[in-house]
C-alpha positions as a Python dict, from the first residue, in 0.01 Angstrom:
ca = {
    (1, 'X'): (0, 0, 0),
    (2, 'X'): (-132, -183, 307),
    (3, 'X'): (-343, 11, 555),
    (4, 'X'): (-496, -94, 883),
    (5, 'X'): (-869, -37, 915),
    (6, 'X'): (-914, 284, 1112),
    (7, 'X'): (-1255, 417, 1013),
    (8, 'X'): (-1098, 733, 874),
    (9, 'X'): (-1248, 895, 561),
    (10, 'X'): (-957, 798, 337),
    (11, 'X'): (-1004, 429, 418),
    (12, 'X'): (-1289, 406, 168),
    (13, 'X'): (-1069, 558, -101),
    (14, 'X'): (-790, 312, -28),
    (15, 'X'): (-1039, 26, -45),
    (16, 'X'): (-1151, 134, -392),
    (17, 'X'): (-791, 125, -512),
    (18, 'X'): (-788, -252, -455),
    (19, 'X'): (-1088, -303, -687),
    (20, 'X'): (-945, -167, -1013),
    (21, 'X'): (-1023, -375, -1321),
    (22, 'X'): (-746, -435, -1571),
    (23, 'X'): (-764, -402, -1949),
    (24, 'X'): (-995, -633, -2140),
    (25, 'X'): (-744, -828, -2347),
    (26, 'X'): (-1010, -1006, -2552),
    (27, 'X'): (-1164, -675, -2661),
    (28, 'X'): (-819, -544, -2750),
    (29, 'X'): (-746, -858, -2953),
    (30, 'X'): (-1076, -821, -3140),
    (31, 'X'): (-980, -464, -3224),
    (32, 'X'): (-643, -572, -3361),
    (33, 'X'): (-807, -849, -3565),
    (34, 'X'): (-1047, -607, -3733),
    (35, 'X'): (-770, -349, -3780),
    (36, 'X'): (-575, -607, -3981),
    (37, 'X'): (-869, -646, -4222),
    (38, 'X'): (-934, -277, -4292),
    (39, 'X'): (-859, -128, -4633),
    (40, 'X'): (-517, 17, -4559),
    (41, 'X'): (-161, -105, -4515),
    (42, 'X'): (-85, -237, -4165),
    (43, 'X'): (0, 48, -3929),
    (44, 'X'): (-81, 315, -4188),
    (45, 'X'): (-292, 514, -3944),
    (46, 'X'): (-21, 519, -3679),
    (47, 'X'): (-135, 616, -3333),
    (48, 'X'): (-499, 630, -3439),
    (49, 'X'): (-491, 251, -3447),
    (50, 'X'): (-352, 222, -3094),
    (51, 'X'): (-610, 472, -2970),
    (52, 'X'): (-891, 250, -3096),
    (53, 'X'): (-733, -48, -2923),
    (54, 'X'): (-691, 154, -2600),
    (55, 'X'): (-1060, 240, -2608),
    (56, 'X'): (-1158, -124, -2650),
    (57, 'X'): (-928, -244, -2375),
    (58, 'X'): (-1060, 2, -2119),
    (59, 'X'): (-1424, 10, -2223),
    (60, 'X'): (-1420, -368, -2213),
    (61, 'X'): (-1589, -411, -2548),
    (62, 'X'): (-1542, -418, -2923),
    (63, 'X'): (-1626, -216, -3122),
    (64, 'X'): (-1522, 95, -2925),
    (65, 'X'): (-1772, 371, -2855),
    (66, 'X'): (-1715, 746, -2862),
    (67, 'X'): (-2075, 861, -2884),
    (68, 'X'): (-2101, 1007, -2533),
    (69, 'X'): (-1784, 1202, -2460),
    (70, 'X'): (-1813, 1438, -2162),
    (71, 'X'): (-1576, 1720, -2066),
    (72, 'X'): (-1600, 1778, -1691),
    (73, 'X'): (-1463, 2112, -1571),
    (74, 'X'): (-1412, 2146, -1195),
    (75, 'X'): (-1378, 2492, -1039),
    (76, 'X'): (-1231, 2582, -700),
    (77, 'X'): (-1058, 2867, -518),
    (78, 'X'): (-734, 2864, -321),
    (79, 'X'): (-615, 3040, -9),
    (80, 'X'): (-257, 3046, -135),
    (81, 'X'): (-360, 3329, -372),
    (82, 'X'): (-304, 3558, -70),
    (83, 'X'): (70, 3499, -121),
    (84, 'X'): (62, 3700, -446),
    (85, 'X'): (114, 3400, -673),
    (86, 'X'): (-141, 3481, -944),
    (87, 'X'): (-184, 3747, -1208),
    (88, 'X'): (-561, 3748, -1154),
    (89, 'X'): (-785, 3789, -847),
    (90, 'X'): (-983, 3490, -716),
    (91, 'X'): (-1319, 3631, -828),
    (92, 'X'): (-1216, 3543, -1185),
    (93, 'X'): (-1288, 3178, -1102),
    (94, 'X'): (-1656, 3250, -1049),
    (95, 'X'): (-1666, 3483, -1350),
    (96, 'X'): (-1521, 3214, -1574),
    (97, 'X'): (-1769, 2957, -1444),
    (98, 'X'): (-2044, 3195, -1553),
    (99, 'X'): (-1870, 3221, -1890),
    (100, 'X'): (-1877, 2842, -1927),
    (101, 'X'): (-2243, 2837, -1836),
    (102, 'X'): (-2317, 3112, -2089),
    (103, 'X'): (-2139, 2928, -2372),
    (104, 'X'): (-1866, 3192, -2396),
    (105, 'X'): (-1540, 3007, -2328),
    (106, 'X'): (-1300, 2831, -2561),
    (107, 'X'): (-1397, 2491, -2425),
    (108, 'X'): (-1760, 2556, -2518),
    (109, 'X'): (-1663, 2611, -2880),
    (110, 'X'): (-1439, 2304, -2890),
    (111, 'X'): (-1716, 2090, -2746),
    (112, 'X'): (-1956, 2217, -3011),
    (113, 'X'): (-1702, 2147, -3285),
    (114, 'X'): (-1665, 1782, -3187),
    (115, 'X'): (-2009, 1710, -3045),
    (116, 'X'): (-1890, 1672, -2686),
    (117, 'X'): (-2094, 1716, -2370),
    (118, 'X'): (-1983, 1973, -2111),
    (119, 'X'): (-2045, 1962, -1737),
    (120, 'X'): (-1926, 2233, -1497),
    (121, 'X'): (-1883, 2153, -1128),
    (122, 'X'): (-1857, 2445, -884),
    (123, 'X'): (-1682, 2356, -561),
    (124, 'X'): (-1760, 2602, -280),
    (125, 'X'): (-1615, 2899, -467),
    (126, 'X'): (-1715, 3127, -183),
    (127, 'X'): (-1491, 2928, 53),
    (128, 'X'): (-1130, 2907, -69),
    (129, 'X'): (-913, 2632, 70),
    (130, 'X'): (-678, 2731, 349),
    (131, 'X'): (-339, 2879, 260),
    (132, 'X'): (-110, 2578, 204),
    (133, 'X'): (200, 2771, 313),
    (134, 'X'): (76, 2761, 673),
    (135, 'X'): (-211, 2512, 696),
    (136, 'X'): (-360, 2205, 533),
    (137, 'X'): (-580, 2297, 238),
    (138, 'X'): (-856, 2057, 349),
    (139, 'X'): (-949, 1832, 637),
    (140, 'X'): (-948, 1460, 559),
    (141, 'X'): (-1329, 1438, 563),
    (142, 'X'): (-1355, 1742, 331),
    (143, 'X'): (-1106, 1596, 88),
    (144, 'X'): (-1268, 1251, 80),
    (145, 'X'): (-1614, 1404, 33),
    (146, 'X'): (-1487, 1619, -252),
    (147, 'X'): (-1333, 1316, -419),
    (148, 'X'): (-1669, 1141, -387),
    (149, 'X'): (-1839, 1442, -546),
    (150, 'X'): (-1597, 1424, -839),
    (151, 'X'): (-1693, 1062, -892),
    (152, 'X'): (-2036, 1182, -1010),
    (153, 'X'): (-1878, 1319, -1329),
    (154, 'X'): (-1872, 972, -1484),
    (155, 'X'): (-2250, 951, -1522),
    (156, 'X'): (-2370, 865, -1873),
    (157, 'X'): (-2044, 882, -2066),
    (158, 'X'): (-1824, 656, -2279),
    (159, 'X'): (-1514, 874, -2241),
    (160, 'X'): (-1444, 1132, -1970),
    (161, 'X'): (-1227, 1440, -2020),
    (162, 'X'): (-1117, 1621, -1705),
    (163, 'X'): (-1031, 1990, -1681),
    (164, 'X'): (-1038, 2270, -1427),
    (165, 'X'): (-1070, 2636, -1347),
    (166, 'X'): (-917, 2792, -1038),
    (167, 'X'): (-710, 3104, -987),
    (168, 'X'): (-389, 2997, -812),
    (169, 'X'): (-412, 2632, -902),
    (170, 'X'): (-87, 2608, -1099),
    (171, 'X'): (82, 2698, -768),
    (172, 'X'): (-103, 2409, -608),
    (173, 'X'): (-12, 2175, -896),
    (174, 'X'): (353, 2271, -852),
    (175, 'X'): (337, 2198, -479),
    (176, 'X'): (177, 1859, -543),
    (177, 'X'): (438, 1773, -806),
    (178, 'X'): (727, 1876, -582),
    (179, 'X'): (590, 1674, -292),
    (180, 'X'): (528, 1364, -505),
    (181, 'X'): (836, 1366, -728),
    (182, 'X'): (1100, 1582, -558),
    (183, 'X'): (1343, 1827, -712),
    (184, 'X'): (1336, 2200, -651),
    (185, 'X'): (1038, 2434, -644),
    (186, 'X'): (1169, 2607, -956),
    (187, 'X'): (1146, 2276, -1146),
    (188, 'X'): (770, 2276, -1109),
    (189, 'X'): (674, 2645, -1112),
    (190, 'X'): (581, 2832, -1429),
    (191, 'X'): (398, 3146, -1537),
    (192, 'X'): (46, 3005, -1505),
    (193, 'X'): (-189, 3282, -1616),
    (194, 'X'): (103, 3515, -1677),
    (195, 'X'): (318, 3582, -1369),
    (196, 'X'): (682, 3678, -1422),
    (197, 'X'): (970, 3843, -1242),
    (198, 'X'): (914, 3904, -872),
    (199, 'X'): (570, 3742, -886),
    (200, 'X'): (721, 3422, -1027),
    (201, 'X'): (979, 3425, -747),
    (202, 'X'): (698, 3463, -491),
    (203, 'X'): (522, 3169, -650),
    (204, 'X'): (829, 2946, -624),
    (205, 'X'): (885, 3060, -265),
    (206, 'X'): (525, 2980, -174),
    (207, 'X'): (557, 2630, -322),
    (208, 'X'): (885, 2573, -135),
    (209, 'X'): (742, 2692, 196),
    (210, 'X'): (424, 2488, 155),
    (211, 'X'): (609, 2163, 94),
    (212, 'X'): (849, 2227, 380),
    (213, 'X'): (564, 2308, 618),
    (214, 'X'): (389, 1977, 544),
    (215, 'X'): (696, 1760, 486),
    (216, 'X'): (648, 1531, 791),
    (217, 'X'): (315, 1416, 644),
    (218, 'X'): (400, 1375, 276),
    (219, 'X'): (473, 1002, 273),
    (220, 'X'): (105, 931, 198),
    (221, 'X'): (-19, 1058, -141),
    (222, 'X'): (-368, 1117, -3),
    (223, 'X'): (-219, 1338, 266),
    (224, 'X'): (-28, 1521, -6),
    (225, 'X'): (-360, 1579, -181),
    (226, 'X'): (-549, 1708, 120),
    (227, 'X'): (-267, 1923, 254),
    (228, 'X'): (-139, 2075, -71),
    (229, 'X'): (-428, 2027, -313),
    (230, 'X'): (-761, 2197, -370),
    (231, 'X'): (-1124, 2110, -414),
    (232, 'X'): (-1116, 2098, -793),
    (233, 'X'): (-802, 1886, -778),
    (234, 'X'): (-950, 1639, -527),
    (235, 'X'): (-1264, 1617, -741),
    (236, 'X'): (-1059, 1536, -1052),
    (237, 'X'): (-870, 1269, -860),
    (238, 'X'): (-1203, 1117, -760),
    (239, 'X'): (-1334, 1134, -1116),
    (240, 'X'): (-1032, 949, -1254),
    (241, 'X'): (-1065, 684, -983),
    (242, 'X'): (-1438, 633, -1048),
    (243, 'X'): (-1379, 612, -1422),
    (244, 'X'): (-1135, 326, -1372),
    (245, 'X'): (-1386, 135, -1159),
    (246, 'X'): (-1655, 185, -1425),
    (247, 'X'): (-1434, 106, -1728),
    (248, 'X'): (-1451, 459, -1866),
    (249, 'X'): (-1136, 580, -2046),
    (250, 'X'): (-1013, 922, -1935),
    (251, 'X'): (-849, 1203, -2130),
    (252, 'X'): (-650, 1432, -1900),
    (253, 'X'): (-612, 1802, -1975),
    (254, 'X'): (-312, 2014, -1870),
    (255, 'X'): (-73, 2061, -1580),
    (256, 'X'): (-330, 2095, -1302),
    (257, 'X'): (-543, 1802, -1416),
    (258, 'X'): (-230, 1590, -1458),
    (259, 'X'): (-119, 1675, -1103),
    (260, 'X'): (-458, 1553, -979),
    (261, 'X'): (-413, 1224, -1164),
    (262, 'X'): (-56, 1191, -1035),
    (263, 'X'): (-188, 1135, -683),
    (264, 'X'): (-342, 807, -797),
    (265, 'X'): (-22, 702, -975),
    (266, 'X'): (165, 756, -648),
    (267, 'X'): (-87, 534, -471),
    (268, 'X'): (-84, 254, -729),
    (269, 'X'): (161, 226, -1022),
    (270, 'X'): (-99, 110, -1277),
    (271, 'X'): (-369, 355, -1166),
    (272, 'X'): (-351, 565, -1483),
    (273, 'X'): (-341, 289, -1742),
    (274, 'X'): (-694, 386, -1849),
    (275, 'X'): (-584, 747, -1900),
    (276, 'X'): (-459, 940, -2200),
    (277, 'X'): (-271, 1270, -2187),
    (278, 'X'): (-473, 1495, -2414),
    (279, 'X'): (-193, 1740, -2476),
    (280, 'X'): (128, 1884, -2338),
    (281, 'X'): (81, 2233, -2205),
    (282, 'X'): (309, 2528, -2265),
    (283, 'X'): (333, 2546, -1884),
    (284, 'X'): (696, 2427, -1859),
    (285, 'X'): (655, 2169, -1583),
    (286, 'X'): (376, 1982, -1756),
    (287, 'X'): (613, 1803, -1992),
    (288, 'X'): (825, 1700, -1695),
    (289, 'X'): (521, 1572, -1506),
    (290, 'X'): (400, 1370, -1804),
    (291, 'X'): (745, 1210, -1824),
    (292, 'X'): (725, 1116, -1456),
    (293, 'X'): (389, 950, -1521),
    (294, 'X'): (495, 779, -1845),
    (295, 'X'): (219, 948, -2048),
    (296, 'X'): (267, 1048, -2413),
    (297, 'X'): (44, 1342, -2512),
    (298, 'X'): (-181, 1323, -2815),
    (299, 'X'): (-132, 1691, -2905),
    (300, 'X'): (138, 1956, -2865),
    (301, 'X'): (-24, 2283, -2972),
    (302, 'X'): (138, 2526, -2730),
    (303, 'X'): (-187, 2562, -2537),
    (304, 'X'): (-197, 2669, -2171),
    (305, 'X'): (-559, 2764, -2114),
    (306, 'X'): (-683, 2490, -1884),
    (307, 'X'): (-1064, 2453, -1862),
    (308, 'X'): (-1040, 2112, -2030),
    (309, 'X'): (-954, 2269, -2366),
    (310, 'X'): (-659, 2043, -2451),
    (311, 'X'): (-844, 1729, -2344),
    (312, 'X'): (-1144, 1834, -2554),
    (313, 'X'): (-924, 1888, -2859),
    (314, 'X'): (-772, 1543, -2811),
    (315, 'X'): (-1119, 1394, -2772),
    (316, 'X'): (-1186, 1495, -3133),
    (317, 'X'): (-889, 1282, -3238),
    (318, 'X'): (-1005, 990, -3024),
    (319, 'X'): (-1357, 1011, -3167),
    (320, 'X'): (-1208, 1003, -3516),
    (321, 'X'): (-999, 697, -3423),
    (322, 'X'): (-1312, 513, -3310),
    (323, 'X'): (-1513, 620, -3614),
    (324, 'X'): (-1237, 514, -3854),
    (325, 'X'): (-1205, 175, -3689),
    (326, 'X'): (-1578, 116, -3681),
    (327, 'X'): (-1670, 260, -4020),
    (328, 'X'): (-1394, 157, -4260),
    (329, 'X'): (-1461, -125, -4499),
    (330, 'X'): (-1263, -446, -4482),
    (331, 'X'): (-1074, -576, -4784),
    (332, 'X'): (-1341, -846, -4821),
    (333, 'X'): (-1645, -617, -4795),
    (334, 'X'): (-1496, -360, -5032),
    (335, 'X'): (-1373, -616, -5283),
    (336, 'X'): (-1016, -485, -5255),
    (337, 'X'): (-728, -726, -5310),
    (338, 'X'): (-507, -792, -5013),
    (339, 'X'): (-130, -757, -5008),
    (340, 'X'): (71, -1019, -5194),
    (341, 'X'): (265, -1243, -4959),
}
């Protein structure tokens, strides 16, 4: 995408998109060479082998490292909740943030199980975004600043997992997906935290009206983000972007986190090559969105919790892939005979 210099806040974001490093092919080749010497038949560990190679390619080194894995959970509130699209009131966002901070949520327990770090980012919870059915969620400067804030999540980590908390944000994810990939509102709307019947119809109607209201401006993915997104979504988009610039592989959580990453894919086709889909959510549209992005999930456990839980579970698999690759003996070191030719 070519853009004239205008001095607008999004210009800095567009400039960063031109600086993306590619995969380190030498590190990937070194991974494959060691993999061929490990005490197992070729390919016997299946996708675990390709995960180790993916880590090397995007960390730019061999051996891969999974010592400092951080789950970043971004929390925001949404004005579209006023349209009756959620089963829970917006104050639950703040209450769940407190639960994360008090070690009481599912993601806390998953992080403890796998030795992962957890960071929680509150994003002006007292100030919901504007209702996307009638106004832009954020001004351009607000959106760009929130993306920049999300970039801070990459500090001191080898692998970044992104997740979120925000009542109403599956409505926002559906609106983003509809604007970016087309179809009908019903293709992208699901139960979220448990809406059904008339409430589900209201949710689909809100998504439809939001996209129609902003349609003249939806040719630019960054405009899609600021008009239809939310603070936690903009922050996740920024985090994924910063991770690419810093050679940090990313594990994406569920539907909402994937919608945030999709904005970058719409801006640059290879923008998510350093990303892994941690899981496929039970939220129906998530599988469709992953297909649009060409991402194959690591796990399919029927989860639909959000809060980075699926990404954290997948991080345990990725850590195991790195540990297996780094710790297994070679045929030579173990004194094991190799395969007869």
